[in-house]
C-alpha positions as CSV (number, residue, x, y, z in Angstrom):
1,M,-19.5,274.9,64.0
2,Q,-21.1,277.2,60.9
3,C,-20.6,280.1,59.4
4,T,-21.0,282.2,56.5
5,I,-18.6,282.3,53.5
6,N,-18.5,285.9,53.2
7,S,-17.5,286.0,57.2
8,L,-14.3,284.3,55.8
9,H,-13.1,286.9,53.4
10,G,-9.6,288.1,53.9
11,F,-8.9,284.4,56.5
12,S,-4.9,284.3,56.0
13,M,-3.4,281.0,54.7
14,V,-0.9,280.6,56.5
15,A,1.9,278.0,55.3
16,T,4.3,276.6,58.0
17,N,6.7,278.8,57.2
18,G,4.7,281.9,56.9
19,E,1.9,283.8,55.2
20,A,0.4,282.7,51.8
21,G,-2.0,284.4,50.9
22,K,-5.8,285.7,51.4
23,L,-9.2,283.6,51.4
24,K,-10.9,285.0,48.1
25,E,-13.7,282.2,47.7
26,L,-14.7,278.9,47.9
27,Y,-15.2,276.4,45.2
28,F,-17.7,273.9,46.0
29,D,-19.1,270.3,44.3
30,L,-22.8,270.2,43.4
31,K,-23.7,266.8,43.8
32,T,-22.4,266.9,47.1
33,W,-22.2,270.3,48.2
34,A,-18.9,269.8,49.2
35,I,-16.3,272.2,49.6
36,R,-13.8,271.5,46.8
37,Y,-10.9,274.2,47.4
38,F,-10.4,277.6,48.4
39,V,-9.2,279.8,46.1
40,I,-6.5,282.0,47.9
41,E,-4.5,285.5,46.7
42,T,-0.7,285.3,47.5
43,G,-0.2,288.5,47.3
44,N,3.3,290.0,46.6
45,W,5.5,287.1,47.9
46,F,4.2,284.9,44.7
47,S,3.1,288.0,42.2
48,N,-0.3,288.1,43.5
49,K,-1.0,284.8,41.7
50,K,-4.2,282.8,42.7
51,V,-4.2,279.4,43.4
52,L,-6.5,276.6,44.9
53,I,-5.9,274.6,47.9
54,T,-8.0,271.7,49.7
55,P,-9.5,271.7,52.7
56,Q,-7.7,268.5,53.9
57,A,-4.8,270.8,53.6
58,L,-5.6,272.8,57.3
59,L,-4.6,272.6,60.6
60,A,-6.7,274.1,63.5
61,T,-8.4,277.1,62.5
62,D,-7.6,280.1,64.7
63,W,-10.6,281.9,64.5
64,A,-10.0,284.6,66.7
65,N,-7.1,285.7,64.4
66,R,-8.8,285.1,61.7
67,K,-6.0,282.4,60.5
68,F,-6.3,279.3,58.5
69,P,-3.0,277.7,59.2
70,I,-2.2,274.8,56.6
71,N,0.3,271.6,56.4
72,I,1.8,272.9,53.5
73,T,5.0,275.4,53.1
74,K,4.9,278.3,50.7
75,E,8.3,276.7,48.8
76,Q,5.6,273.6,48.0
77,I,3.1,276.5,47.0
78,K,5.9,277.1,44.5
79,S,6.9,274.0,43.3
80,N,3.7,272.8,42.4
81,L,2.7,275.7,40.8
82,D,5.6,275.4,38.8
83,I,4.5,271.8,37.3
84,E,1.0,273.3,36.8
85,S,2.5,275.1,34.1
86,E,2.1,272.2,31.8
87,K,-1.3,272.8,31.8
88,P,-4.0,271.2,31.4
89,E,-2.2,267.8,31.5
90,A,-0.7,268.7,34.9
91,C,-4.0,268.2,36.3
92,R,-4.6,265.2,34.8
93,R,-0.9,263.8,36.3
94,E,-1.9,265.8,39.6
95,R,-5.2,263.6,40.1
96,K,-3.2,260.1,38.6
97,R,-0.7,260.7,41.8
98,H,-2.7,261.6,44.6
99,G,-6.3,260.7,43.9
100,P,-9.5,262.8,41.9
101,Y,-9.7,265.3,45.0
102,A,-5.8,265.9,44.7
103,W,-5.7,264.6,48.4
104,G,-8.3,262.0,47.9
105,N,-12.3,261.5,49.2
106,Y,-13.2,263.9,50.7
107,G,-16.8,264.4,49.1
108,G,-18.6,262.9,52.5
109,K,-19.4,263.5,56.1
110,R,-15.6,263.7,57.8
111,S,-13.6,266.3,59.4
112,Y,-10.6,267.2,57.7
113,A,-9.3,270.6,59.9
114,G,-6.8,269.9,62.8
115,N,-6.5,266.1,61.9
116,P,-4.4,265.4,58.5
117,P,-3.2,262.5,58.1
118,A,1.0,262.4,58.9
119,A,1.5,261.6,55.2
120,M,-0.3,263.9,53.7
121,N,2.2,266.1,53.2
122,F,2.1,266.9,49.8
123,A,1.4,270.0,48.6
124,A,-2.4,269.9,48.2
125,L,-3.2,272.5,45.3
126,V,-3.6,273.6,41.7
127,N,-2.8,276.6,39.3
128,I,-6.5,278.0,39.5
129,E,-5.9,278.3,35.8
130,T,-5.4,274.3,34.9
131,V,-8.9,274.9,36.2
132,Q,-11.5,275.0,32.9
133,R,-14.1,277.9,33.5
134,K,-17.5,278.2,31.6
135,D,-19.8,280.5,32.9
136,N,-20.2,280.3,36.7
137,A,-19.1,276.8,36.8
138,T,-15.7,275.0,37.0
139,K,-15.1,271.7,35.0
140,H,-12.0,269.7,36.5
141,V,-10.0,267.9,33.6
142,G,-11.2,264.3,33.9
143,D,-14.3,265.0,36.2
144,D,-17.3,264.9,35.4
145,S,-18.8,267.1,38.3
146,P,-18.8,270.7,38.0
147,L,-17.3,273.2,41.2
148,Y,-19.2,275.9,41.5
149,S,-17.8,279.4,42.7
150,S,-19.3,280.9,45.6
151,E,-18.4,284.2,44.8
152,G,-19.7,283.0,40.9
153,L,-23.2,282.1,42.4
154,T,-23.6,284.8,44.8
155,G,-26.4,287.2,43.6
156,Y,-27.9,284.7,40.9
157,F,-32.0,284.9,41.2
158,I,-33.5,282.2,43.7
159,H,-36.6,281.1,41.9
160,A,-39.6,279.3,44.1
161,T,-41.8,276.8,42.6
162,D,-44.3,279.6,41.7
163,G,-41.7,282.7,40.9
164,E,-38.9,284.6,42.0
165,I,-37.9,285.4,45.2
166,G,-34.5,286.9,45.7
167,Y,-31.4,286.7,45.4
168,A,-28.6,284.8,46.6
169,K,-27.0,286.9,49.2
170,D,-24.2,284.2,51.2
171,F,-23.8,280.4,52.0
172,I,-23.9,278.8,55.0
173,I,-21.4,276.2,55.6
174,D,-20.4,273.7,58.4
175,T,-16.4,274.3,58.9
176,V,-16.1,270.2,60.4
177,T,-16.7,268.7,57.3
178,W,-16.8,271.8,55.0
179,N,-20.1,271.1,53.2
180,I,-22.2,274.2,52.4
181,A,-25.8,273.6,54.5
182,D,-27.9,276.4,53.1
183,V,-27.9,279.4,50.7
184,V,-29.1,282.3,52.4
185,I,-31.8,284.5,50.4
186,D,-32.3,288.5,50.3
187,T,-35.7,288.8,49.4
188,H,-35.9,292.3,50.5
189,S,-37.4,293.3,46.7
190,W,-39.7,290.6,46.6
191,V,-41.7,288.6,49.5
192,G,-40.5,288.6,53.0
193,G,-38.6,292.1,52.9
194,H,-35.4,290.2,54.8
195,K,-32.7,287.7,54.4
196,I,-34.0,283.6,54.7
197,A,-31.8,280.7,55.3
198,I,-33.1,277.6,53.1
199,P,-31.3,274.2,53.2
200,V,-29.2,273.0,49.6
201,K,-31.7,269.9,49.8
202,R,-34.3,272.5,48.6
203,I,-32.0,273.6,45.5
204,K,-33.7,271.6,42.5
205,E,-31.0,273.2,39.7
206,I,-28.6,275.8,39.1
207,V,-28.8,277.3,35.5
208,P,-25.5,279.5,34.8
209,K,-26.9,280.5,31.3
210,A,-30.0,282.5,32.8
211,N,-28.4,283.1,36.1
212,K,-30.9,281.4,38.6
213,V,-31.3,278.9,41.4
214,V,-34.2,276.9,41.0
215,L,-36.2,275.6,44.4
216,Y,-38.3,272.6,44.9
217,V,-40.5,274.7,47.3
218,S,-43.6,277.3,47.1
219,M,-43.6,281.3,47.8
220,A,-45.6,280.2,50.7
221,F,-43.2,277.7,52.1
222,I,-40.6,281.2,52.2
223,N,-42.7,283.5,53.3
224,K,-42.9,280.9,57.1
225,E,-39.3,280.8,57.0
226,P,-37.8,282.7,60.0
227,A,-35.7,285.5,59.6
228,F,-32.0,284.8,58.9
229,K,-29.7,286.3,61.6
230,E,-25.8,286.0,61.6
231,S,-25.5,286.7,64.7
232,L,-27.5,283.9,66.0
233,L,-25.1,281.7,63.8
234,A,-22.3,283.2,65.6
235,S,-23.4,282.9,68.9
236,G,-23.9,279.0,68.1
237,K,-28.0,279.8,68.4
238,T,-30.1,278.2,66.2
239,F,-31.7,281.1,63.7
240,R,-34.5,278.6,62.5
241,G,-37.9,278.3,64.3
242,S,-37.4,274.9,64.8
């Protein structure tokens, strides 16, 4: 199944003993385009703090009710945040105990939601303040791979090989692998006058200081792409001509 990141905003993260917060944005790895963390706002039950939760914490998603059940208790969330108050050293210790991505390496093409290993009952989260930000990129302590914020990259200008063609409006993700598949581009003020979806494999680089995404393809290539319609995506139909 595929969906847009914007369509997930506001989904409830439901711990084993109650609602833990609302999904705000996602962090992804630029090298693999894998979703590394969900950013959730915990609300009044925990002073509206923001925490990061890995996709490996997910149980079977309740799409109808816009809920992400997670294999974590609210007490574990509080406990882990207390540990992480010793930032940034605590983040290093958590990585040492539980692997580079908290619950293990999930940058590949595997499924996580709905089938978490039985041993994975430790809170797969860290305090968002232990993640060091620079521009709209995020870098983990001791990690060579930068993480990018879906919210931060929304609005970036998109550049084809021969000129600017629009801006990043949204992202399409695969909810089985939790990888980003496409960037949704709004071209209304540029070439096509509609939204299109370009596979992330067409992205050459992201330049945070210039707020731009550079593609490998030309304006002519962009103009041949069909209009992206989220209604087709939601129905499970292809939104591409091929």
